[in-house]
C-alpha positions as a printed Julia matrix, in Angstrom:
440×3 Matrix{Float64}:
 -51.67  74.4    77.99
 -50.68  73.91   81.65
 -50.34  70.16   81.09
 -47.98  70.64   78.16
 -45.99  73.19   80.16
 -45.7   70.75   83.09
 -44.42  67.93   80.87
 -41.88  70.18   79.14
 -40.6   71.41   82.52
 -40.26  67.83   83.74
 -38.38  66.97   80.53
 -35.81  69.61   81.46
 -36.86  72.51   79.23
 -36.94  76.11   80.45
 -40.62  77.13   80.32
 -42.36  80.43   80.87
 -45.95  81.42   80.23
 -48.7   83.96   80.76
 -52.16  83.73   82.26
 -54.8   86.33   83.03
 -55.07  85.37   86.71
 -53.22  83.37   89.33
 -54.73  79.9    89.73
 -53.99  76.58   91.4
 -52.47  75.27   88.16
 -50.19  78.29   87.76
 -49.02  77.85   91.36
 -48.2   74.2    90.65
 -46.21  75.22   87.57
 -44.26  77.69   89.68
 -43.47  74.92   92.15
 -42.16  72.76   89.28
 -39.82  75.53   88.14
 -41.74  77.36   85.4
 -41.78  81.15   85.13
 -45.38  82.39   85.28
 -46.43  85.9    84.33
 -49.84  87.25   85.33
 -51.1   89.38   82.47
 -50.04  89.43   78.83
 -47.17  91.78   77.97
 -44.81  92.03   75.02
 -41.72  91.61   77.18
 -42.95  88.21   78.43
 -41.74  86.51   75.23
 -38.21  87.87   75.57
 -35.65  85.06   75.34
 -38.1   82.44   74.07
 -37.03  80.03   71.33
 -40.66  79.01   70.63
 -43.98  80.58   71.56
 -46.88  78.15   71.99
 -50.46  79.45   71.89
 -53.98  78.01   72.16
 -57.05  78.47   69.97
 -58.6   80.85   72.51
 -55.8   83.4    72.15
 -56.85  86.16   69.7
 -54.59  86.88   66.75
 -53.99  90.45   67.91
 -52.67  89.31   71.31
 -49.76  91.5    72.34
 -47.43  88.53   72.94
 -48.2   86.95   69.57
 -47.55  90.28   67.86
 -44.24  90.66   69.67
 -43.18  87.1    68.79
 -43.84  87.81   65.12
 -41.9   91.06   65.39
 -38.91  89.21   66.87
 -39.23  86.31   64.37
 -39.77  83.82   67.2
 -41.46  80.66   65.82
 -45.14  80.45   66.76
 -46.76  77.03   67.08
 -50.26  75.98   68.13
 -50.74  73.98   71.32
 -51.7   70.94   69.26
 -48.42  71.09   67.31
 -46.41  70.96   70.52
 -48.53  68.07   71.77
 -48.02  66.31   68.41
 -44.23  66.66   68.8
 -44.43  64.91   72.18
 -46.98  62.24   71.21
 -45.85  61.3    67.71
 -42.25  60.57   68.71
 -43.38  57.85   71.15
 -46.1   55.22   71.52
 -48.96  57.67   71.65
 -52.35  56.82   73.15
 -54.74  59.46   71.79
 -58.25  59.63   73.25
 -60.87  61.4    71.16
 -64.64  61.74   71.17
 -67.4   64.26   71.71
 -67.67  63.24   75.37
 -65.56  61.3    77.82
 -62.09  62.3    76.59
 -60.89  63.67   79.91
 -62.37  60.92   82.07
 -61.11  58.11   79.84
 -57.61  59.54   79.39
 -57.44  60.21   83.15
 -58.53  56.65   83.94
 -55.94  55.23   81.52
 -53.21  57.43   82.98
 -54.01  56.5    86.58
 -54.09  52.76   85.9
 -50.89  52.84   83.85
 -49.05  54.9    86.46
 -50.19  52.89   89.48
 -49.55  49.61   87.64
 -45.95  50.63   86.96
 -46.13  51.44   83.23
 -44.63  54.92   83.91
 -46.49  56.88   81.19
 -46.26  60.49   80.16
 -49.74  62.0    80.23
 -51.19  65.32   79.15
 -54.81  65.7    80.29
 -57.32  68.53   79.95
 -58.57  68.07   83.52
 -56.84  67.32   86.79
 -56.88  63.67   87.91
 -58.31  63.81   91.43
 -56.4   60.74   92.69
 -53.05  62.19   91.55
 -53.66  65.92   91.95
 -52.16  66.78   88.58
 -53.08  66.94   84.91
 -49.67  66.03   83.53
 -46.52  64.04   84.1
 -43.38  63.15   82.17
 -42.69  59.42   82.45
 -39.74  57.35   81.26
 -41.7   54.73   79.28
 -42.54  55.08   75.56
 -46.24  55.66   76.34
 -47.82  59.1    76.03
 -51.51  59.46   76.94
 -53.27  62.57   75.67
 -56.65  63.92   74.67
 -57.09  64.41   70.94
 -59.29  67.45   70.41
 -61.74  67.33   67.54
 -63.24  70.76   68.24
 -60.84  72.63   65.94
 -59.57  69.7    63.87
 -56.23  69.63   65.67
 -56.5   65.88   66.35
 -55.56  65.35   62.7
 -51.97  66.21   63.62
 -51.51  63.12   65.76
 -50.11  59.73   64.71
 -50.84  57.51   67.71
 -50.08  53.86   68.41
 -53.51  53.45   69.96
 -56.44  55.71   69.1
 -59.58  55.65   71.25
 -62.87  57.14   70.04
 -65.53  57.22   72.77
 -68.38  58.65   70.67
 -69.13  61.13   67.89
 -71.61  63.98   68.2
 -72.65  67.14   66.33
 -70.67  69.7    68.31
 -68.25  72.45   67.21
 -69.95  72.49   63.81
 -68.96  76.13   63.39
 -65.47  74.75   62.65
 -66.83  72.24   60.1
 -68.88  74.56   57.88
 -71.97  73.66   59.92
 -71.95  70.16   58.39
 -71.93  67.09   60.66
 -70.73  64.93   57.76
 -67.52  66.96   57.66
 -66.95  66.24   61.35
 -67.56  62.5    60.9
 -65.07  62.38   58.04
 -62.54  64.18   60.23
 -62.81  61.32   62.73
 -62.28  58.87   59.88
 -59.17  60.79   58.86
 -57.94  60.82   62.48
 -58.23  57.03   62.61
 -56.34  56.74   59.31
 -53.32  58.37   61.0
 -52.74  55.45   63.37
 -49.23  53.99   63.1
 -48.87  50.94   60.89
 -48.86  48.41   63.74
 -51.33  50.38   65.85
 -54.98  49.81   66.74
 -58.26  51.72   66.79
 -60.26  51.2    69.99
 -63.83  52.38   69.42
 -67.22  52.27   71.14
 -69.63  50.13   69.13
 -72.62  51.59   71.01
 -72.27  54.82   69.02
 -74.17  54.71   65.72
 -71.83  57.15   64.0
 -68.76  55.13   65.0
 -70.42  51.99   63.62
 -70.79  53.82   60.29
 -67.05  54.51   60.21
 -65.74  51.07   61.21
 -65.75  49.67   57.63
 -63.59  52.64   56.57
 -60.89  52.1    59.23
 -57.77  50.52   57.74
 -56.07  49.75   61.08
 -56.91  46.81   63.31
 -60.09  47.65   65.22
 -61.04  46.6    68.77
 -64.63  47.4    69.74
 -66.24  47.8    73.14
 -69.8   48.44   74.19
 -72.87  47.5    76.19
 -75.71  47.47   73.65
 -74.11  46.28   70.44
 -72.02  43.17   69.77
 -68.45  44.11   70.63
 -65.07  42.52   71.31
 -65.2   43.7    74.93
 -68.39  44.11   76.92
 -69.72  44.21   80.5
 -72.26  41.91   82.08
 -73.86  41.33   85.49
 -73.83  45.09   86.05
 -74.84  46.26   89.54
 -75.31  49.99   90.19
 -74.76  51.24   93.74
 -74.58  54.7    95.31
 -71.72  56.17   93.28
 -70.31  52.67   92.61
 -70.67  50.07   89.86
 -69.6   46.43   89.7
 -69.56  44.24   86.59
 -67.8   41.39   84.81
 -65.68  42.03   81.71
 -66.15  39.66   78.79
 -63.75  39.41   75.85
 -65.45  37.28   73.21
 -66.25  33.95   74.87
 -63.97  34.55   77.85
 -64.84  36.3    81.12
 -61.69  38.16   82.18
 -62.85  38.99   85.69
 -64.66  41.45   87.94
 -64.36  45.23   87.96
 -65.48  47.67   90.65
 -65.72  51.38   89.83
 -65.91  54.21   92.36
 -67.57  56.56   89.86
 -71.23  56.34   88.81
 -72.95  56.22   85.45
 -73.36  53.88   82.54
 -70.95  55.98   80.5
 -68.19  55.21   82.99
 -68.59  51.49   82.29
 -67.84  52.32   78.66
 -64.9   54.51   79.7
 -63.59  51.65   81.87
 -63.84  49.16   79.0
 -61.76  51.48   76.79
 -59.23  51.81   79.63
 -59.03  48.05   80.1
 -58.35  47.48   76.4
 -55.63  50.13   76.27
 -53.91  48.81   79.39
 -54.06  45.2    78.17
 -52.47  46.38   74.92
 -49.72  47.98   77.02
 -49.03  44.62   78.65
 -50.67  45.25   82.04
 -52.32  42.1    83.47
 -56.1   42.25   83.97
 -55.75  41.57   87.71
 -53.53  44.66   88.1
 -55.97  46.78   86.07
 -58.89  45.63   88.24
 -56.98  46.41   91.42
 -56.07  49.96   90.4
 -59.17  51.06   88.47
 -61.35  51.0    91.58
 -59.11  53.76   93.0
 -60.2   56.13   90.24
 -62.44  58.85   91.69
 -62.73  60.9    88.52
 -61.21  63.98   87.0
 -61.77  67.5    88.24
 -65.23  68.76   87.2
 -66.3   65.27   86.04
 -69.04  64.27   88.5
 -66.81  65.79   91.17
 -68.27  65.61   94.65
 -67.85  69.12   96.06
 -69.37  68.23   99.41
 -72.08  66.42  101.3
 -73.49  68.73  103.94
 -76.71  68.27  105.94
 -77.41  65.27  103.67
 -77.32  67.5   100.58
 -74.92  66.01   98.03
 -73.3   68.7    95.87
 -71.74  67.56   92.58
 -70.12  69.63   89.83
 -69.7   68.44   86.25
 -68.23  69.93   83.08
 -71.27  68.68   81.08
 -71.86  71.29   78.39
 -73.46  69.2    75.63
 -76.94  67.59   75.65
 -75.54  64.05   75.61
 -73.29  64.83   78.59
 -76.19  66.37   80.51
 -78.29  63.24   80.0
 -75.4   61.03   81.13
 -74.69  63.16   84.22
 -78.33  63.21   85.3
 -78.52  59.45   84.69
 -75.47  58.96   86.91
 -77.13  61.11   89.61
 -80.15  58.8    89.6
 -78.01  56.03   91.09
 -77.96  58.04   94.35
 -81.78  57.78   94.66
 -81.95  61.45   95.61
 -84.11  64.34   94.41
 -82.14  65.88   91.54
 -81.82  69.66   91.26
 -80.01  70.29   87.97
 -78.35  73.67   87.43
 -77.07  74.34   83.92
 -75.05  77.24   82.56
 -75.02  77.08   78.73
 -71.62  77.77   77.18
 -71.27  79.55   73.83
 -74.04  81.13   71.82
 -72.99  79.04   68.82
 -73.35  75.69   70.63
 -76.65  76.71   72.25
 -78.02  77.91   68.91
 -77.05  74.82   66.91
 -78.14  72.32   69.6
 -81.11  74.18   71.07
 -83.64  71.41   70.45
 -81.29  68.73   71.83
 -80.65  70.82   74.95
 -84.39  71.23   75.46
 -84.84  67.43   75.61
 -81.9   66.68   77.93
 -83.43  67.39   81.34
 -86.23  64.82   81.65
 -84.45  62.92   84.43
 -84.19  65.88   86.82
 -86.77  66.84   89.43
 -86.01  70.55   89.15
 -84.07  72.47   86.5
 -82.4   75.88   86.78
 -80.94  77.55   83.69
 -78.72  80.6    84.05
 -77.33  83.05   81.48
 -75.13  81.84   78.62
 -71.41  81.88   79.39
 -69.72  83.25   76.29
 -65.93  83.13   75.76
 -64.26  86.07   74.02
 -63.99  84.25   70.67
 -67.67  83.25   70.56
 -70.11  84.6    67.94
 -73.27  86.25   69.25
 -76.36  84.5    67.84
 -80.13  84.77   68.18
 -80.54  82.52   71.22
 -81.18  83.15   74.94
 -81.47  81.13   78.12
 -85.1   82.29   78.46
 -85.85  80.69   75.09
 -84.13  77.49   76.19
 -86.22  77.35   79.37
 -89.44  77.73   77.38
 -88.41  74.8    75.15
 -87.36  72.65   78.12
 -90.83  73.14   79.61
 -92.37  72.01   76.33
 -90.05  69.1    75.55
 -88.69  67.52   78.72
 -89.35  69.14   82.09
 -92.07  71.52   83.24
 -90.1   72.26   86.41
 -87.59  74.48   84.59
 -86.88  78.05   85.63
 -84.59  80.81   84.36
 -82.31  82.64   86.79
 -79.97  85.16   85.17
 -77.01  85.25   87.55
 -75.02  82.94   89.79
 -76.16  85.02   92.77
 -79.79  84.32   91.84
 -79.06  80.6    91.57
 -77.26  80.47   94.91
 -80.04  82.36   96.71
 -82.62  79.97   95.28
 -80.62  76.83   96.11
 -79.97  77.98   99.66
 -83.74  78.22  100.18
 -84.97  75.04   98.46
 -82.2   72.43   98.97
 -83.05  69.9   101.67
 -81.85  66.62  103.12
 -81.89  63.89  100.5
 -81.17  66.2    97.54
 -78.39  66.05   95.01
 -77.53  69.45   93.52
 -75.81  69.18   90.13
 -74.03  72.2    88.7
 -73.24  71.66   85.01
 -71.46  73.66   82.33
 -68.04  74.55   80.96
 -68.07  78.07   82.38
 -67.83  79.27   85.98
 -71.03  77.71   87.4
 -68.84  75.56   89.67
 -68.53  78.62   91.9
 -72.17  78.14   92.91
 -71.42  74.59   94.06
 -68.53  75.8    96.24
 -70.62  78.62   97.64
 -73.55  76.33   98.47
 -71.24  73.85  100.22
 -69.73  76.63  102.34
 -73.21  77.97  103.14
 -74.43  74.57  104.32
 -71.27  74.22  106.42
 -72.21  77.5   108.11
 -69.24  79.44  106.79
């Protein structure tokens, strides 16, 4: 929502909006010229021509009710994004995991290489310090969200699919097949002269490729693909590799972010930027500047030789990838996970229980449940019991963030990496631990 607001402000529109608390993003919107209200009140919609809302806003919200009363058009966030993206050469990045990192990487390379894109990202790009920008070129880079089916509203020039996984099934009648077909439909919305850029390493994407009517460009590491990486060397939070397109080696790439999944994200970025006319040499020069997106393997601090990293990982596949990336540091891994949503934890309980094998110690705290979540018969204690059975005997349950911090402050030692993971507010523990080790 803040990214869309930022772009609309930069396009010259008068924008106002409401949030429940003052945050860094609301302050940045104020600086750009938006009107920000703290708290939701009926009078906040006065004078608006359109009211834009997100999925998380309940239908009985006071501002939505007032907009209906005043006959002010109400449109979902995705509809406003579709208006911006569909009118231009849209680059829509979808997938169960990696949307924010890949779209951020594409946006950074395009901006620094002079392509002047508009971008609307779910997370802040650390190297730029923003999650949105209105550019003058035809290109619009945005995440395409499959969670609620809203990605079906987009008609991009280039559509990237990083992977497909069984998440958000509560919005697909609990049927993974419905979700896979939604991806197929998303790829059928590509403009006539557009292209689908998909990861061939994902088995579910490989199933869909024969059904894609647009031109398809594949990338991957394990399966035969149009673009791949070879001579891969993993360092401490760095990776170097050569990019091969068919029989031709395009050149060398150095990344400043760890993890095998970031090689895949980089390959998708390279393809998109080549399609936008950016020379490979320019892509290689800029991509090594990418340090990630906020809450995507974000280094919070390195104090007393304890490396503290926070990650948005909230799905089993993301947890595995984040822990795998941490292994490149050759440190003892203390993994802290805060499950998000009873529904996700319930549906993916077995997968979660098998995701922590790579950690040396595992701490699970209480489930973080948004207001629109459905309470289900699942607990963090049950998850810990299953983790002990299926992947890691060194798992413990600690109910609150205070409990987690107290424990980490006692056991963390030189040579450790502490990973806080989850889509909720577990990042606060990482900040608190950093400040504690700094002696604040």
